[in-house]
N, C-alpha and C positions, 0 to 999 in steps of 0.2 A: 720354143716356146713349149715343147714337152717339159721342159723344168717345169713352166711359171703353173702347166696343167696339172703336175703332177703336186706342188706344194698346195693347189687349192682344192685338189682333192683330197690328200691329205687332212687338210684343217676341216673340211664337212664333214669325212666321213667319223673321221676320227672322232667328234663331236658325237654323230649320231650311235657310234659304238656306246659310248661313256653313258651315253643319257637313258637310249633304249634296251642296252646290252646285246646277247645275241638273238634277237627277233629281225625280223621284215622291215621293221623302222629302224631298227639300227643299220641295215642298209641301205637305207634311204625308202622305202618303198610304204605308202600310207598305211598297209595292213597288210598280214597273210594273204585275201583272198587275193589282191592285186598283184602282187607278187607270183602267186599261181597262175594268175589265167595269162602270162607273158611265158614262163614255162610250159604252157599246154602249148602253145604258138611254137616254143622255139623247137621243142621234143617230137614235133611233125617234121624235122627234116629224116627223123632217120625211125618213123614210126615203124614197127613193125621188126625193124632189125635185130639185132643182139650180136655180141662178140664185136662193137666197134669198140675205135680209140677219140674220145671227145676230149678236146681243149673246151674249158668256160673260160675267157676274161674276162676279166674285173669280178672275180665270182666272190667278193665279198667271203661270207663264212660256211659258204659250200651248198649254200642249200639245194640247187640245180640239181647236184648228186643226190640228194637226200630224197629230190620228186623221184626221181630215175629209178630208185628203190623202190620207189613208194606203187609206183606206176608197173613194177614188174620186170622192168627193164632188168638182164641179167649178162651174166660173162663179158661186161664194157669195161674199158677203162677210164676210168676218169683223172686229168690233172686240172685245177684250179689254180690260175694264174691271179695276182694283185698286184698293186703298187704299194699295197698297204702292208707293211709288214705285222702293225698288229691282226687285221684281217688273217693274214696266212698263218698265224699264231694262232689265231680262237682257231679255226677251220679245222688245222692239223690234230689238235687236240681231240677235235671234236668225231674225227675220223679215224683214231686210231689202231679202231679195233679192222678197218676197211684196206685188206692189202690192194684193193684196185682204186683207191685213191689217194691221188697226193698231191700236195700243195706247194704253190713255189711263190717267192719275191721276185717280179721280174721289175724294169725301167719302161717300158713298153710291147706293142704288140709283136714288136721286130725280135723278140725274147724268145716267142715262144717255137718248141720245136714243131716238127712235122707230125699231122693225127690224121685221122680220118674225117674228124669235122671238127669245126672250132663254130662256139656259140656265143653270146656277148647279149648280157639283158640290163639295161638303165645305164649304161656308161655314155652315152651320146646324149642324154635329157638335161647336165648342167651346164653352161656354157661358162659360168664364172665370171671374170671382167671382158673376155674374148668378146673380137668382135664376129657378127655372123659370118664373114669370108673367115675368118682364122679359124671357127670354129668348125665348118663347112671342108675346110681344110685337113683337120686334123680328122674327122668321119672318115674322110678320103682315104688319107693315110691309111687310117687304119685296118676299114676293109679291105684296101690292097692288100696289107699283109696278111689280115686273117684268109684270103684266097692262098696267099705263096703259103701258109702252114696249113693249109687243108684238104688234102688229095679228093674226099668225095663232097665236099659241101661245107657251107657255111650260112650261118643265120644269124639275125641282130636285130632288137627293135629300136623302136624311137618315139618320141612325141610327135605330134602330125601338126602339120600346118594347117590344118581345116579343122584344130580345137577351136571351140567357140572363142570369142574376141573378149571376154568380157571377164574370161577365167583365166586369159594367160600372164603368165610372169614374165617380168625382166630377165630376172636371172637364168630364167631355163631358154635351152633352142628347140625349136619344131622346127623340125624338117619337114621338105618337101619330099610326100612319098612316091610320087611320080618321078620326080630327077633321079633319086635315089634306085628308083626299079629301070630305072633308064640308063642309069650307067652302070648297074653288076649287069644287065641284059648285052651290052654293048660291050663293056671291060670283062667279066670273067665268066657268063655261060649263056646258052638257049635256052637253059631251064631256070626260069626264076619264078618265086611266086609270091606276092603282093598280098598280107593279109592285115585285110581293114576292117575286120567286119566280128571284133570279138567285143564290141562296146564298151571301149576302151577309147582315153583320145591321145592311143597310139598309133604304132602297127606293126608290124612283123613281116620282115622280108628273107625269105632261104631260098639258097643259090646250095643246085642240085648239077653237077660236076660229070655223072655217070648217071 
């Protein structure tokens, strides 16, 4: 299943990057504002902290790292992971002067080393030709691996099943936020937050382990 997913991801994002270049649209977002509001939710995982190590799964061209710099986070170590060689290459060129930012191509979440935190933005939205059950299995396997690789916590976002029915698209996957909250609460930590109040058709889950 993962081979099929990775091929579809390559096709979709390579086309976006070729069409839109190094922009929010180039990594699949509607615009920069839509991308930034998701980053704001993810960064609540370590708000007020510095000196942490964070993995960014599905990093694209590394925009979350720039968000952290822009918001005044310091002394952090960031590693971006992506299945797309082109994304890793572009990101590496952008951050050549940032010794605390590294980028690696991987085949899946299981390839990540351990860090304090792991974040993932937008990687659970496009299910391509997979069934709903296949995609849900992929999400659960991925967040389970994110948990295993994160000492202090992890966060991810997903499109919400509470989206307006007339705006839903067949190729997208709309996750049940209550199911994923319950799954994280039962399997990963007692300290889980569900953020569904930022005027987008998605939600963010924060899992704190300490």
